[in-house]
Each structure stands twice: as structure tokens, then as C-alpha cells.
C-alpha positions in Angstrom: -17.9 -4.2 -96.5 -20.7 -6.7 -96.6 -20.7 -10.0 -95.5 -22.7 -12.9 -96.4 -21.6 -16.1 -95.3 -18.2 -16.9 -96.0 -18.2 -14.3 -98.3 -17.0 -10.7 -97.9 -17.2 -7.8 -100.5 -15.5 -4.1 -100.5 -18.7 -1.7 -100.5 -17.4 1.3 -100.0 -13.6 2.6 -99.3 -12.0 6.3 -99.2 -9.0 8.0 -98.2 -7.8 11.8 -97.5 -4.8 12.7 -99.2 -3.1 12.6 -95.7 -4.6 9.3 -95.4 -3.0 7.8 -99.0 0.3 9.5 -97.9 0.4 7.4 -94.4 -1.1 4.2 -96.1 -4.0 4.2 -93.4 -6.1 2.1 -96.0 -3.7 -0.8 -95.7 -4.0 -1.1 -92.2 -8.1 -0.4 -92.4 -8.1 -3.4 -94.7 -6.0 -5.8 -93.1 -8.1 -5.6 -89.4 -11.2 -6.2 -91.5 -9.7 -8.9 -93.4 -8.9 -10.7 -89.9 -12.0 -9.9 -88.2 -14.0 -11.3 -91.4 -12.0 -14.4 -91.2 -12.7 -14.9 -87.2 -16.2 -14.8 -88.6 -15.8 -17.5 -90.7 -15.0 -15.5 -94.0 -13.1 -17.3 -96.7 -13.2 -15.0 -99.8 -12.7 -11.0 -99.6 -13.9 -9.4 -102.7 -12.1 -6.1 -103.2 -14.0 -5.5 -106.3 -13.4 -4.5 -109.9 -9.9 -2.7 -111.0 -8.9 -0.7 -113.7 -5.1 -0.1 -113.9 -5.4 2.5 -116.6 -7.7 5.0 -115.2 -7.5 4.5 -111.4 -3.7 3.2 -110.8 -3.8 3.8 -107.4 -6.7 2.2 -106.6 -5.5 -0.8 -108.8 -1.8 -0.4 -106.9 -3.6 -0.7 -103.3 -5.3 -3.7 -104.5 -2.4 -5.6 -105.7 -0.5 -4.7 -102.8 -2.9 -6.4 -100.4 -2.1 -9.7 -101.9 -5.1 -10.1 -103.9 -5.4 -12.2 -106.8 -7.1 -10.7 -110.0 -10.1 -12.9 -111.0 -12.3 -12.3 -113.9 -15.8 -13.1 -113.9 -19.1 -12.2 -116.4 -20.5 -8.5 -114.9 -23.9 -6.9 -115.2 -23.2 -5.7 -118.5 -22.1 -9.1 -119.7 -25.0 -10.9 -118.5 -27.4 -8.4 -120.2 
């Protein structure tokens, strides 16, 4: 995770097949959110989603309770 002021960004995440079966990422993310909140974070960005080509990641992010937001990306600005 990258923390800048009140904003937190998910920089890199991974889980093994066994970790995915145990939903280990949920516990790791929850602890990270709690720790970041203690440090004053108010926004936690889980990064982009692609429900069609990466449904597992999409499901994980959705099930964390995150809200989908849309903003201009680097290719939109260029």
C-alpha cells in the first residue's frame, strides 16, 4: 500500500491458490484498512476493476464493501 496524507492506494496484491481458497486477502486488507485509519487515512483506493476479464479480483474488491467510482485515467488525459 502507498499512503499519502489521507489517501491510501493499493499498489500490489497477490495470493496463492491456497490463500484464495481461504480468503486470506480479506483479512490482510481489513487489517491494512484498520491500520491506515489509525494513521488518519480517509480514502482507500483498491485500484481499477475489470469485471469481464478479471472477475475474481472484481468480486474480491466488491465484497470488501468498496464503492465503484469512475475517473479519468492516464489514457483519457493523454
